[in-house]
LUMLOSE-98710 format. One record per atom (N, C-alpha, C): atom name; chain; z, x, y. Coordinates in steps of 0.001 Angstrom, whole numbers. Layout:
BEGIN
(pavex CA,A,(Z,X,Y))
...
This chain:
BEGIN
(pavex N,A,(-19243,-80939,-180563))
(pavex CA,A,(-20234,-80343,-180224))
(pavex C,A,(-20788,-79274,-179438))
(pavex N,A,(-20680,-78377,-178625))
(pavex CA,A,(-20992,-77853,-177911))
(pavex C,A,(-21900,-77564,-177732))
(pavex N,A,(-23297,-77690,-177054))
(pavex CA,A,(-24605,-77273,-177215))
(pavex C,A,(-25080,-76492,-176375))
(pavex N,A,(-25767,-75219,-175932))
(pavex CA,A,(-25944,-74882,-175572))
(pavex C,A,(-27068,-74131,-175096))
(pavex N,A,(-27579,-73790,-173820))
(pavex CA,A,(-29253,-73728,-173273))
(pavex C,A,(-29553,-72915,-173668))
(pavex N,A,(-30967,-72898,-174407))
(pavex CA,A,(-31248,-72015,-174332))
(pavex C,A,(-32886,-71642,-173485))
(pavex N,A,(-32978,-70161,-173034))
(pavex CA,A,(-33879,-69950,-172527))
(pavex C,A,(-34855,-68822,-172870))
(pavex N,A,(-36045,-69561,-172532))
(pavex CA,A,(-37412,-68435,-173311))
(pavex C,A,(-37768,-67363,-172244))
(pavex N,A,(-38015,-66312,-172656))
(pavex CA,A,(-38394,-65279,-172187))
(pavex C,A,(-40502,-65405,-172677))
(pavex N,A,(-40900,-65914,-171571))
(pavex CA,A,(-42121,-66068,-171916))
(pavex C,A,(-43135,-64971,-172470))
(pavex N,A,(-42637,-63798,-171495))
(pavex CA,A,(-43698,-62428,-171237))
(pavex C,A,(-43203,-61878,-173279))
(pavex N,A,(-42383,-61796,-173543))
(pavex CA,A,(-41556,-60756,-174474))
(pavex C,A,(-41299,-62098,-175765))
(pavex N,A,(-41606,-62881,-175606))
(pavex CA,A,(-41134,-64062,-176855))
(pavex C,A,(-39515,-63908,-177614))
(pavex N,A,(-38809,-63737,-176453))
(pavex CA,A,(-37435,-63702,-177027))
(pavex C,A,(-36722,-65199,-176465))
(pavex N,A,(-35985,-65857,-177661))
(pavex CA,A,(-35096,-66864,-177639))
(pavex C,A,(-33934,-66502,-176578))
(pavex N,A,(-33380,-66384,-176083))
(pavex CA,A,(-31868,-66122,-175995))
(pavex C,A,(-30712,-67328,-175223))
(pavex N,A,(-29589,-66864,-175645))
(pavex CA,A,(-28992,-67860,-175439))
(pavex C,A,(-28254,-67669,-173983))
(pavex N,A,(-28153,-68594,-172511))
(pavex CA,A,(-28150,-68320,-171488))
(pavex C,A,(-26115,-67581,-171027))
(pavex N,A,(-25266,-67522,-172406))
(pavex CA,A,(-23910,-67679,-172055))
(pavex C,A,(-23536,-66367,-172709))
(pavex N,A,(-24865,-65516,-172765))
(pavex CA,A,(-24446,-63582,-172559))
(pavex C,A,(-25103,-63714,-174275))
(pavex N,A,(-25759,-62058,-174025))
(pavex CA,A,(-25909,-61011,-175140))
(pavex C,A,(-24613,-61167,-176399))
(pavex N,A,(-23461,-62017,-176483))
(pavex CA,A,(-23745,-61941,-178243))
(pavex C,A,(-23984,-62752,-178716))
(pavex N,A,(-24112,-64282,-177950))
(pavex CA,A,(-25342,-65426,-178752))
(pavex C,A,(-26652,-65293,-179080))
(pavex N,A,(-27169,-64417,-178642))
(pavex CA,A,(-28185,-63848,-178883))
(pavex C,A,(-29617,-64751,-179599))
(pavex N,A,(-30393,-65311,-179583))
(pavex CA,A,(-31605,-66039,-180743))
(pavex C,A,(-32998,-65268,-180363))
(pavex N,A,(-33319,-64392,-181176))
(pavex CA,A,(-34076,-63958,-180845))
(pavex C,A,(-35147,-64314,-182074))
(pavex N,A,(-36698,-64034,-181454))
(pavex CA,A,(-37558,-63816,-181954))
(pavex C,A,(-38140,-62692,-182096))
(pavex N,A,(-39107,-61912,-183205))
(pavex CA,A,(-39986,-61316,-183253))
(pavex C,A,(-41140,-61261,-184078))
(pavex N,A,(-42806,-60733,-183534))
(pavex CA,A,(-43316,-61117,-183564))
(pavex C,A,(-43813,-60319,-184468))
(pavex N,A,(-44773,-59799,-185451))
(pavex CA,A,(-45627,-58951,-186420))
(pavex C,A,(-46409,-58568,-185413))
(pavex N,A,(-46577,-56989,-185770))
(pavex CA,A,(-47666,-56147,-184729))
(pavex C,A,(-49424,-57250,-185582))
(pavex N,A,(-50464,-56797,-185087))
(pavex CA,A,(-51203,-57775,-185317))
(pavex C,A,(-52355,-56309,-185236))
(pavex N,A,(-53218,-56675,-186544))
(pavex CA,A,(-54134,-55090,-186107))
(pavex C,A,(-55288,-55533,-185305))
(pavex N,A,(-56436,-54632,-184886))
(pavex CA,A,(-57208,-55014,-184217))
(pavex C,A,(-57704,-55661,-184710))
(pavex N,A,(-58410,-56221,-185968))
(pavex CA,A,(-59394,-57354,-186463))
(pavex C,A,(-58761,-58348,-185467))
(pavex N,A,(-57654,-58458,-186065))
(pavex CA,A,(-56952,-59854,-186036))
(pavex C,A,(-56882,-60555,-184836))
(pavex N,A,(-56994,-58940,-183925))
(pavex CA,A,(-56536,-59530,-182375))
(pavex C,A,(-58202,-59879,-182233))
(pavex N,A,(-59307,-59567,-182306))
(pavex CA,A,(-60495,-59558,-181712))
(pavex C,A,(-60259,-61387,-182969))
(pavex N,A,(-59508,-61987,-184074))
(pavex CA,A,(-59982,-63085,-184431))
(pavex C,A,(-59582,-63531,-184060))
(pavex N,A,(-58375,-63787,-183422))
(pavex CA,A,(-57448,-64999,-183088))
(pavex C,A,(-57549,-65829,-183045))
(pavex N,A,(-58760,-66241,-182587))
(pavex CA,A,(-58972,-68141,-182531))
(pavex C,A,(-59507,-68397,-183797))
(pavex N,A,(-59601,-67259,-184333))
(pavex CA,A,(-59304,-68416,-186404))
(pavex C,A,(-58461,-68173,-186985))
(pavex N,A,(-57525,-67361,-186488))
(pavex CA,A,(-56157,-67634,-187410))
(pavex C,A,(-55106,-68409,-186762))
(pavex N,A,(-54236,-69318,-187566))
(pavex CA,A,(-53462,-70240,-187799))
(pavex C,A,(-52168,-69535,-186976))
(pavex N,A,(-51403,-70099,-186404))
(pavex CA,A,(-50224,-69917,-185559))
(pavex C,A,(-49207,-69187,-186829))
(pavex N,A,(-48558,-68168,-187298))
(pavex CA,A,(-48055,-67631,-188278))
(pavex C,A,(-46564,-68904,-188044))
(pavex N,A,(-45885,-69268,-188914))
(pavex CA,A,(-44820,-70176,-188692))
(pavex C,A,(-43739,-69530,-188072))
(pavex N,A,(-42422,-70627,-187720))
(pavex CA,A,(-41664,-69466,-187417))
(pavex C,A,(-40316,-69813,-188109))
(pavex N,A,(-39709,-69034,-188634))
(pavex CA,A,(-38574,-68999,-188911))
(pavex C,A,(-37043,-69028,-188656))
(pavex N,A,(-36212,-69871,-188659))
(pavex CA,A,(-35331,-70073,-187721))
(pavex C,A,(-33975,-69306,-189372))
(pavex N,A,(-33506,-68465,-188787))
(pavex CA,A,(-32834,-67553,-190117))
(pavex C,A,(-31568,-67974,-189727))
(pavex N,A,(-29975,-69054,-189870))
(pavex CA,A,(-29040,-68895,-189955))
(pavex C,A,(-27918,-68253,-190491))
(pavex N,A,(-27610,-67315,-190065))
(pavex CA,A,(-26267,-66415,-191194))
(pavex C,A,(-25496,-65564,-190253))
(pavex N,A,(-24434,-66214,-190430))
(pavex CA,A,(-23110,-65094,-189537))
(pavex C,A,(-22917,-63795,-189934))
(pavex N,A,(-23551,-63106,-191295))
(pavex CA,A,(-23429,-61886,-191146))
(pavex C,A,(-24883,-61073,-190450))
(pavex N,A,(-24508,-60267,-190128))
(pavex CA,A,(-25663,-59700,-189292))
(pavex C,A,(-26380,-58948,-190384))
(pavex N,A,(-25888,-58188,-190955))
(pavex CA,A,(-27172,-56763,-191866))
(pavex C,A,(-27739,-58016,-192936))
(pavex N,A,(-27358,-59548,-193037))
(pavex CA,A,(-28363,-60197,-193840))
(pavex C,A,(-29191,-60944,-193706))
(pavex N,A,(-29001,-60650,-191856))
(pavex CA,A,(-29627,-61476,-190732))
(pavex C,A,(-30969,-60090,-190875))
(pavex N,A,(-30758,-58974,-190418))
(pavex CA,A,(-31545,-57998,-190480))
(pavex C,A,(-32552,-57935,-191582))
(pavex N,A,(-31808,-57388,-192643))
(pavex CA,A,(-32865,-57666,-193845))
(pavex C,A,(-33806,-59140,-194090))
(pavex N,A,(-33474,-60016,-193844))
(pavex CA,A,(-33469,-61322,-193837))
(pavex C,A,(-35777,-61046,-192472))
(pavex N,A,(-34902,-60916,-191310))
(pavex CA,A,(-36153,-60807,-190511))
(pavex C,A,(-36849,-59516,-190989))
(pavex N,A,(-36613,-58608,-191921))
(pavex CA,A,(-37894,-57610,-191908))
(pavex C,A,(-38804,-58147,-192763))
(pavex N,A,(-37836,-58459,-194035))
(pavex CA,A,(-38694,-59096,-195163))
(pavex C,A,(-40284,-60134,-194352))
(pavex N,A,(-39604,-60916,-193938))
(pavex CA,A,(-40710,-62328,-193340))
(pavex C,A,(-40817,-62030,-191897))
(pavex N,A,(-40795,-60366,-191384))
(pavex CA,A,(-41503,-60257,-190230))
(pavex C,A,(-42892,-59295,-190849))
(pavex N,A,(-42394,-58516,-192404))
(pavex CA,A,(-43357,-57947,-193164))
(pavex C,A,(-44773,-58939,-193673))
(pavex N,A,(-44205,-60643,-194107))
(pavex CA,A,(-45184,-61287,-194689))
(pavex C,A,(-45512,-62092,-193796))
(pavex N,A,(-45548,-61439,-192633))
(pavex CA,A,(-45859,-62778,-191733))
(pavex C,A,(-45555,-63678,-190930))
(pavex N,A,(-44123,-64209,-190812))
(pavex CA,A,(-43625,-65088,-190275))
(pavex C,A,(-43489,-64669,-188526))
(pavex N,A,(-43492,-65219,-187801))
(pavex CA,A,(-42558,-65191,-186601))
(pavex C,A,(-40528,-65419,-187346))
(pavex N,A,(-39859,-64930,-186478))
(pavex CA,A,(-38528,-65333,-187348))
(pavex C,A,(-37921,-65395,-185771))
(pavex N,A,(-36629,-66510,-185842))
(pavex CA,A,(-35396,-66471,-184788))
(pavex C,A,(-34455,-66507,-185395))
(pavex N,A,(-33063,-65751,-184694))
(pavex CA,A,(-31895,-65886,-185824))
(pavex C,A,(-30949,-66504,-184848))
(pavex N,A,(-29730,-67678,-185771))
(pavex CA,A,(-29251,-68005,-185058))
(pavex C,A,(-27628,-67633,-185559))
(pavex N,A,(-26123,-67764,-184897))
(pavex CA,A,(-25519,-67088,-186178))
(pavex C,A,(-24284,-68421,-186726))
(pavex N,A,(-24526,-69281,-185939))
(pavex CA,A,(-23576,-70400,-186433))
(pavex C,A,(-24337,-71603,-186759))
(pavex N,A,(-24012,-72552,-187239))
(pavex CA,A,(-24553,-73701,-187782))
(pavex C,A,(-24960,-74742,-186338))
(pavex N,A,(-23912,-74781,-185216))
(pavex CA,A,(-24216,-75110,-183794))
(pavex C,A,(-25523,-74674,-183320))
(pavex N,A,(-25701,-73413,-182869))
(pavex CA,A,(-26688,-72683,-182760))
(pavex C,A,(-27867,-73233,-183600))
(pavex N,A,(-27825,-72524,-184963))
(pavex CA,A,(-28865,-73594,-185434))
(pavex C,A,(-29356,-74752,-184661))
(pavex N,A,(-28570,-76152,-184654))
(pavex CA,A,(-29008,-77165,-184473))
(pavex C,A,(-29570,-77111,-182851))
(pavex N,A,(-29034,-76682,-182095))
(pavex CA,A,(-29785,-75817,-180643))
(pavex C,A,(-30932,-75184,-180525))
(pavex N,A,(-31378,-74503,-181625))
(pavex CA,A,(-32343,-73621,-181948))
(pavex C,A,(-33845,-74982,-182381))
(pavex N,A,(-32488,-75591,-183376))
(pavex CA,A,(-34019,-76234,-184055))
(pavex C,A,(-35138,-77641,-183176))
(pavex N,A,(-33892,-77649,-182159))
(pavex CA,A,(-34508,-79176,-181123))
(pavex C,A,(-35473,-77911,-180028))
(pavex N,A,(-35062,-77197,-179901))
(pavex CA,A,(-35530,-76120,-178223))
(pavex C,A,(-37027,-75096,-179276))
(pavex N,A,(-36477,-75066,-180522))
(pavex CA,A,(-37909,-74076,-180967))
(pavex C,A,(-38741,-74021,-182127))
(pavex N,A,(-38518,-75611,-182762))
(pavex CA,A,(-39094,-76260,-183675))
(pavex C,A,(-39422,-75543,-185063))
(pavex N,A,(-38856,-74772,-185655))
(pavex CA,A,(-39724,-73880,-186279))
(pavex C,A,(-39731,-74869,-187757))
(pavex N,A,(-41117,-74202,-188265))
(pavex CA,A,(-41098,-74784,-189784))
(pavex C,A,(-40053,-74401,-190984))
(pavex N,A,(-39238,-73743,-190781))
(pavex CA,A,(-38373,-73698,-192132))
(pavex C,A,(-37668,-73013,-191439))
(pavex N,A,(-36281,-73273,-191588))
(pavex CA,A,(-34561,-72808,-191218))
(pavex C,A,(-34202,-72277,-192917))
(pavex N,A,(-33568,-71105,-192726))
(pavex CA,A,(-33215,-70126,-193823))
(pavex C,A,(-31183,-70596,-193302))
(pavex N,A,(-31212,-71297,-194098))
(pavex CA,A,(-29440,-71512,-193348))
(pavex C,A,(-28357,-71561,-194844))
(pavex N,A,(-27742,-70591,-194542))
(pavex CA,A,(-26149,-70024,-194465))
(pavex C,A,(-25114,-71332,-194932))
(pavex N,A,(-24745,-71233,-196635))
(pavex CA,A,(-24193,-72173,-196782))
(pavex C,A,(-22530,-72068,-196079))
(pavex N,A,(-22249,-71278,-196274))
(pavex CA,A,(-20364,-71131,-195534))
(pavex C,A,(-20995,-69846,-194178))
(pavex N,A,(-20396,-70669,-193592))
(pavex CA,A,(-20417,-70300,-191783))
(pavex C,A,(-19175,-70489,-190981))
(pavex N,A,(-18621,-69397,-190402))
(pavex CA,A,(-17324,-69922,-189993))
(pavex C,A,(-18444,-71440,-188068))
(pavex N,A,(-16440,-72007,-188357))
(pavex CA,A,(-17589,-72925,-187071))
(pavex C,A,(-18170,-73820,-188158))
(pavex N,A,(-19298,-74197,-187496))
(pavex CA,A,(-20161,-75568,-188370))
(pavex C,A,(-20739,-74870,-189451))
(pavex N,A,(-20579,-75164,-190476))
(pavex CA,A,(-20897,-74706,-191892))
(pavex C,A,(-22788,-75248,-192230))
(pavex N,A,(-22872,-74675,-192898))
(pavex CA,A,(-24801,-74967,-193524))
(pavex C,A,(-24942,-76364,-193839))
(pavex N,A,(-23700,-76504,-194661))
(pavex CA,A,(-23574,-78856,-194664))
(pavex C,A,(-23848,-79084,-193461))
(pavex N,A,(-22995,-78977,-193233))
(pavex CA,A,(-22921,-79777,-191612))
(pavex C,A,(-23999,-79577,-190972))
(pavex N,A,(-24705,-78640,-190359))
(pavex CA,A,(-25569,-77943,-189713))
(pavex C,A,(-26977,-78635,-189724))
(pavex N,A,(-26753,-79210,-191762))
(pavex CA,A,(-28012,-79686,-191721))
(pavex C,A,(-27909,-80680,-192148))
(pavex N,A,(-27012,-81221,-192144))
(pavex CA,A,(-26990,-82975,-191992))
(pavex C,A,(-27647,-83410,-190323))
(pavex N,A,(-27105,-82422,-189276))
(pavex CA,A,(-27100,-83048,-187980))
(pavex C,A,(-28816,-82177,-187924))
(pavex N,A,(-29294,-81501,-188528))
(pavex CA,A,(-30921,-81480,-188173))
(pavex C,A,(-31196,-82352,-188485))
(pavex N,A,(-31165,-82548,-190232))
(pavex CA,A,(-31652,-84035,-190323))
(pavex C,A,(-31595,-85367,-189874))
(pavex N,A,(-30608,-85147,-189416))
(pavex CA,A,(-30356,-86582,-187872))
(pavex C,A,(-31157,-86507,-187133))
(pavex N,A,(-32185,-85491,-186629))
(pavex CA,A,(-32883,-85577,-185539))
(pavex C,A,(-34012,-85421,-185961))
(pavex N,A,(-35250,-85778,-184891))
(pavex CA,A,(-36557,-86815,-184807))
(pavex C,A,(-36753,-85382,-185651))
(pavex N,A,(-36944,-84605,-184602))
(pavex CA,A,(-37722,-83414,-185120))
(pavex C,A,(-37120,-82237,-185889))
(pavex N,A,(-36220,-82898,-186543))
(pavex CA,A,(-36026,-82059,-187995))
(pavex C,A,(-35704,-83009,-189266))
(pavex N,A,(-36325,-84131,-189603))
(pavex CA,A,(-36814,-84339,-190580))
(pavex C,A,(-37740,-84041,-191309))
(pavex N,A,(-38955,-83093,-190655))
(pavex CA,A,(-40075,-83100,-192044))
(pavex C,A,(-40144,-81322,-191963))
(pavex N,A,(-38843,-80553,-191164))
(pavex CA,A,(-38157,-78952,-191794))
(pavex C,A,(-38175,-79293,-192912))
(pavex N,A,(-38300,-77476,-193633))
(pavex CA,A,(-38086,-76779,-194542))
(pavex C,A,(-37326,-76419,-194626))
(pavex N,A,(-36081,-77026,-194578))
(pavex CA,A,(-34700,-76585,-195041))
(pavex C,A,(-34375,-75508,-196528))
(pavex N,A,(-34280,-74494,-196088))
(pavex CA,A,(-33211,-74077,-197560))
(pavex C,A,(-32404,-73051,-197636))
(pavex N,A,(-31226,-73652,-197949))
(pavex CA,A,(-29957,-73209,-198077))
(pavex C,A,(-30010,-71933,-199160))
(pavex N,A,(-28649,-71546,-198870))
(pavex CA,A,(-28618,-70052,-200001))
(pavex C,A,(-27364,-69772,-199385))
(pavex N,A,(-26366,-69421,-200508))
(pavex CA,A,(-25238,-69214,-200981))
(pavex C,A,(-25165,-68262,-202053))
(pavex N,A,(-24339,-67527,-201868))
(pavex CA,A,(-24002,-66934,-203120))
(pavex C,A,(-23129,-67452,-204333))
(pavex N,A,(-22669,-68365,-204029))
(pavex CA,A,(-22511,-69425,-205122))
(pavex C,A,(-23613,-69915,-205583))
(pavex N,A,(-24018,-70220,-207203))
(pavex CA,A,(-24680,-70820,-207445))
(pavex C,A,(-24372,-71388,-208622))
(pavex N,A,(-23204,-71957,-208349))
(pavex CA,A,(-23064,-73044,-209010))
(pavex C,A,(-23396,-74809,-209281))
(pavex N,A,(-23675,-75620,-210262))
(pavex CA,A,(-24414,-76915,-209925))
(pavex C,A,(-23510,-77628,-209037))
(pavex N,A,(-22108,-77256,-208907))
(pavex CA,A,(-21417,-78626,-207367))
(pavex C,A,(-22411,-77717,-206090))
(pavex N,A,(-22265,-76480,-206076))
(pavex CA,A,(-22247,-76176,-204751))
(pavex C,A,(-23927,-76280,-204368))
(pavex N,A,(-24716,-76313,-205542))
(pavex CA,A,(-26683,-76768,-205371))
(pavex C,A,(-26377,-78250,-205058))
(pavex N,A,(-25803,-78870,-205718))
(pavex CA,A,(-25649,-80564,-205394))
(pavex C,A,(-25651,-80950,-203898))
(pavex N,A,(-24124,-80499,-203443))
(pavex CA,A,(-23762,-80551,-201853))
(pavex C,A,(-24934,-80102,-200998))
(pavex N,A,(-25356,-78871,-201209))
(pavex CA,A,(-26928,-78281,-200620))
(pavex C,A,(-27797,-79715,-200773))
(pavex N,A,(-28320,-79987,-201600))
(pavex CA,A,(-29520,-81004,-201752))
(pavex C,A,(-28795,-82330,-200869))
(pavex N,A,(-27790,-82802,-200748))
(pavex CA,A,(-27202,-84314,-200841))
(pavex C,A,(-26817,-83867,-198977))
(pavex N,A,(-27054,-82827,-198444))
(pavex CA,A,(-26522,-82648,-196970))
(pavex C,A,(-28115,-82964,-196256))
(pavex N,A,(-28725,-82439,-197218))
(pavex CA,A,(-30734,-82154,-197076))
(pavex C,A,(-31818,-82147,-197304))
(pavex N,A,(-30755,-80604,-197857))
(pavex CA,A,(-31806,-79763,-197906))
(pavex C,A,(-33042,-79526,-198488))
(pavex N,A,(-34004,-79098,-198135))
(pavex CA,A,(-35298,-78861,-199008))
(pavex C,A,(-35550,-78477,-200395))
(pavex N,A,(-34467,-77031,-200236))
(pavex CA,A,(-34492,-76124,-201621))
(pavex C,A,(-33470,-75175,-201677))
(pavex N,A,(-33156,-74541,-202614))
(pavex CA,A,(-31678,-73794,-202195))
(pavex C,A,(-31781,-72154,-202700))
(pavex N,A,(-31552,-71420,-202106))
(pavex CA,A,(-31989,-70122,-202616))
(pavex C,A,(-30909,-69310,-203089))
(pavex N,A,(-29719,-68628,-203763))
(pavex CA,A,(-29465,-67274,-204202))
(pavex C,A,(-29891,-66686,-203114))
(pavex N,A,(-28699,-66097,-202326))
(pavex CA,A,(-28057,-65503,-201579))
(pavex C,A,(-28840,-63638,-202220))
(pavex N,A,(-29536,-63068,-201975))
(pavex CA,A,(-29577,-61573,-202233))
(pavex C,A,(-28122,-61103,-202232))
(pavex N,A,(-27827,-60748,-203327))
(pavex CA,A,(-26428,-60156,-203304))
(pavex C,A,(-25807,-58286,-203021))
(pavex N,A,(-25033,-57676,-202736))
(pavex CA,A,(-24622,-56758,-202072))
(pavex C,A,(-25502,-56230,-202785))
(pavex N,A,(-26002,-54760,-202015))
(pavex CA,A,(-26937,-54082,-202965))
(pavex C,A,(-27964,-53982,-202695))
(pavex N,A,(-28146,-55194,-202686))
(pavex CA,A,(-29575,-55679,-202624))
(pavex C,A,(-30482,-54794,-201556))
(pavex N,A,(-31825,-54911,-202098))
(pavex CA,A,(-32731,-53952,-201565))
(pavex C,A,(-33828,-54719,-200822))
(pavex N,A,(-34350,-54158,-199679))
(pavex CA,A,(-35245,-54495,-198908))
(pavex C,A,(-36066,-55623,-200145))
(pavex N,A,(-36816,-54820,-200892))
(pavex CA,A,(-37933,-55482,-202394))
(pavex C,A,(-37526,-56659,-202495))
(pavex N,A,(-36124,-57119,-202695))
(pavex CA,A,(-35310,-58420,-202843))
(pavex C,A,(-35625,-59666,-201751))
(pavex N,A,(-35252,-58645,-200554))
(pavex CA,A,(-36096,-59574,-199428))
(pavex C,A,(-37107,-60219,-199538))
(pavex N,A,(-38271,-59365,-199851))
(pavex CA,A,(-38995,-59479,-200307))
(pavex C,A,(-39517,-60441,-200661))
(pavex N,A,(-38863,-60279,-201480))
(pavex CA,A,(-39104,-61424,-202644))
(pavex C,A,(-39176,-62960,-202347))
(pavex N,A,(-37739,-63111,-201559))
(pavex CA,A,(-37128,-64360,-201064))
(pavex C,A,(-38569,-64968,-199896))
(pavex N,A,(-38577,-63764,-198935))
(pavex CA,A,(-40079,-64322,-197799))
(pavex C,A,(-41642,-64753,-198779))
(pavex N,A,(-41567,-64549,-199664))
(pavex CA,A,(-42550,-64372,-200609))
(pavex C,A,(-42329,-65794,-201112))
(pavex N,A,(-41102,-66210,-202451))
(pavex CA,A,(-40936,-67494,-201967))
(pavex C,A,(-41329,-68597,-200862))
(pavex N,A,(-40507,-68026,-199694))
(pavex CA,A,(-40118,-69113,-198760))
(pavex C,A,(-41860,-69780,-198262))
(pavex N,A,(-42675,-68308,-198248))
(pavex CA,A,(-44121,-68798,-198138))
(pavex C,A,(-44836,-70181,-199099))
(pavex N,A,(-44262,-69933,-200608))
(pavex CA,A,(-44619,-70377,-201382))
(pavex C,A,(-43985,-72348,-201299))
(pavex N,A,(-42893,-72268,-200957))
(pavex CA,A,(-42468,-73859,-200698))
(pavex C,A,(-42893,-73717,-199555))
(pavex N,A,(-43247,-73424,-198163))
(pavex CA,A,(-43859,-73949,-197038))
(pavex C,A,(-45459,-74437,-197253))
(pavex N,A,(-46410,-73131,-198440))
(pavex CA,A,(-47348,-73764,-198683))
(pavex C,A,(-47504,-75415,-199909))
(pavex N,A,(-46133,-74714,-200374))
(pavex CA,A,(-46098,-76177,-201904))
(pavex C,A,(-45755,-77560,-200377))
(pavex N,A,(-45045,-77332,-199552))
(pavex CA,A,(-45065,-78491,-198644))
(pavex C,A,(-45906,-79163,-197896))
(pavex N,A,(-46727,-78214,-197236))
(pavex CA,A,(-48036,-78599,-196546))
(pavex C,A,(-48835,-79201,-197667))
(pavex N,A,(-49121,-78864,-198602))
(pavex CA,A,(-49470,-79456,-199967))
(pavex C,A,(-49741,-80998,-200315))
(pavex N,A,(-47878,-80957,-200669))
(pavex CA,A,(-47626,-82664,-200498))
(pavex C,A,(-47596,-83309,-199397))
(pavex N,A,(-47914,-82908,-198081))
(pavex CA,A,(-47757,-83406,-197292))
(pavex C,A,(-48975,-84280,-197080))
(pavex N,A,(-50183,-83304,-197557))
(pavex CA,A,(-51607,-83706,-197108))
(pavex C,A,(-52256,-84283,-198178))
(pavex N,A,(-51323,-84376,-198950))
(pavex CA,A,(-52039,-85226,-200473))
(pavex C,A,(-51104,-86414,-200474))
(pavex N,A,(-50109,-86740,-199826))
(pavex CA,A,(-49493,-88232,-200047))
(pavex C,A,(-48434,-88077,-200995))
(pavex N,A,(-48586,-86413,-201702))
(pavex CA,A,(-46904,-86558,-202751))
(pavex C,A,(-45445,-86986,-201842))
(pavex N,A,(-44784,-87710,-202833))
(pavex CA,A,(-43427,-87793,-202381))
(pavex C,A,(-43193,-87283,-203513))
C-alpha cells in the first residue's frame, strides 16, 4: 500500500497531499459568531470528521451538512488516503463509503482499526446497499455503525439529517466511554 505524506498548512487549516492538487485532503472550519469568538476559551474543540468517498458530489453535500452542524471536515477520495489521514489528522469520526476504487471501505476500516490511533475512532460505514449481508460485512470489518447513503436526488436536508445522526452517535460514544459501558 502506498502511503503519501500529508502536509499541514497551519495558516489556513488545509490538509493536502504533497503529490498534487487532485489528491487533496481538505478541511474547512465553520465561521464563528462574534460571541463564540469572545468565548473561545469556554468552547470545546469542534469534532473533526473525515469523509472518505470517491464521489465528489457526495463529499461536497456531506461536507456542507457537517459544517452547518458545527463539525470540522477533512476529505479523502480513497481508502488508502483515509488510512494516512487517520494517522496524521486523528479525526474523531470517519464517514467511510463502502464501495470505492482501489482500497474499498471494508479494507480501509480493517487497516484503520489495526492502528493504535484507529482503535477508538467512530467509524461509520455508508452504502446505498442496505441488505443484511452488506451491513454484517461492515460490522465484521470493524465499523462502529452503518448509515444508508442518501440516494440520488437527495437534498441538503437529507444530508443534514445524516449530520445530526453523526452528532448523536458521537455523543452516545462519549457517554458510553465516560460511564464505562461496553
